KETOR-945561 format. One record per residue (C-alpha): residue number from 1; x, y, z. Coordinates in pm, whole numbers, plus 32768, in hexadecimal, padded with zeros to 4 digits. Example, Ala and Ser with C-alpha at 12.3 -4.5 7.8 and 13.67 -1.06 7.14 Angstrom:
<pts>
  lumza    c1    c2    c3
      1  84CE  7E3E  830C
      2  8557  7F96  82CA
</pts>
This chain:
<pts>
  lumza    c1    c2    c3
      1  B337  38BB  12E9
      2  B1F1  3973  130C
      3  B146  3A6B  1227
      4  B145  3BD0  12AB
      5  B008  3C42  11F7
      6  AEA1  3BCF  11D8
      7  AE6F  3B0C  1095
      8  AD17  3B20  0FED
      9  AD1F  39B3  0F80
     10  ABCF  39B3  0ECB
     11  AC38  3ADA  0DF1
     12  AD8D  3A3A  0DB4
     13  ACE6  38F3  0D49
     14  AC01  39A9  0C56
     15  AD24  3A73  0BC7
     16  ADF6  3939  0B95
     17  ACDF  3872  0AF1
     18  AC88  3991  0A06
     19  ADF3  39C3  099E
     20  AE52  3851  097E
     21  AF49  3864  0A9D
     22  AFCF  3713  0B0C
     23  B07A  3790  0C49
     24  B099  38D8  0D05
     25  B188  38FB  0E28
     26  B211  3A01  0F14
     27  B384  3A34  0F4E
     28  B46C  3B38  0FDE
     29  B430  3C23  10FF
     30  B2BA  3BD7  111A
     31  B329  3A8E  11B9
     32  B433  3B27  129A
     33  B44E  3C0C  13C5
     34  B4DA  3D2B  12F2
     35  B386  3D62  1246
     36  B30D  3EC6  1288
     37  B1D3  3F90  123C
     38  B284  401F  1109
     39  B309  3ED3  1085
     40  B288  3E4B  0F3E
     41  B20D  3CE5  0F20
     42  B2E8  3BFF  0E50
     43  B220  3AFA  0D93
     44  B28D  39DD  0CB5
     45  B19B  3979  0BA1
     46  B196  3841  0AC7
     47  B09E  3811  09AC
     48  AFF9  36E3  090A
     49  B0CC  364C  07F7
     50  B093  36FC  06AF
     51  B03B  384B  074D
     52  B111  3966  06C4
     53  B111  3AAC  0785
     54  B1E7  3BCB  070A
     55  B272  3CE6  07DA
     56  B13A  3DBD  07B2
     57  B05C  3C99  0816
     58  B133  3C54  0947
     59  B11D  3DC3  09AC
     60  AFA2  3DB6  098C
     61  AF97  3C85  0A6E
     62  B084  3D2D  0B64
     63  AFA1  3E5E  0B78
     64  AE6E  3D84  0BAB
     65  AF19  3CC2  0CC3
     66  AF7E  3E0C  0D65
     67  AE0F  3E6E  0D70
     68  ADAB  3D1C  0DFD
     69  AEA6  3D1E  0F1D
     70  AE98  3E97  0F56
     71  B00F  3EC3  0F3A
     72  B110  3EE6  0E23
     73  B164  3D91  0D90
     74  B2AA  3D36  0CE6
     75  B24C  3C12  0C02
     76  B353  3B23  0B7C
     77  B35C  39DC  0ABE
     78  B45F  38D2  0B18
     79  B514  3929  09D4
     80  B533  3A96  0A45
     81  B5F2  3A39  0B80
     82  B768  3A65  0B90
     83  B808  390C  0B69
     84  B8E7  3956  0C96
     85  B7C0  3953  0D86
     86  B6AA  38A8  0CBD
     87  B6BF  375D  0D7C
     88  B6B3  380F  0ECC
     89  B57E  38D6  0E65
     90  B4CF  37A1  0DDD
     91  B51A  36DD  0F1C
     92  B4A4  37F2  1006
     93  B370  3862  0F42
     94  B221  3831  0FED
     95  B114  37BF  0EF9
     96  AFC8  3878  0F1D
     97  AF20  37DB  0DED
     98  AF61  3696  0D38
     99  AE88  360F  0C22
    100  ADE2  34C5  0C79
    101  AE46  3392  0BB6
</pts>
């Protein structure tokens, strides 16, 4: 699979470090041929252990990521995913940031 948009990796790295993100990955249409100019970007976020982000915090991060990539982002955690397709999403996700160590 290949990403259908340009990823500003330096800005993503800074965002992830500042927000104690362990892993950030793309999934969904951004990795497929059905991605269009009006498609949103599905992202999967995982935080350092001990980090607690509520719904409002997650929305703030989603808005910030939308500004970084220049397109609407739909941000999910692994726990948010429907159990019926969680494994498929996790297997197909393309990691764009992973914390060292």
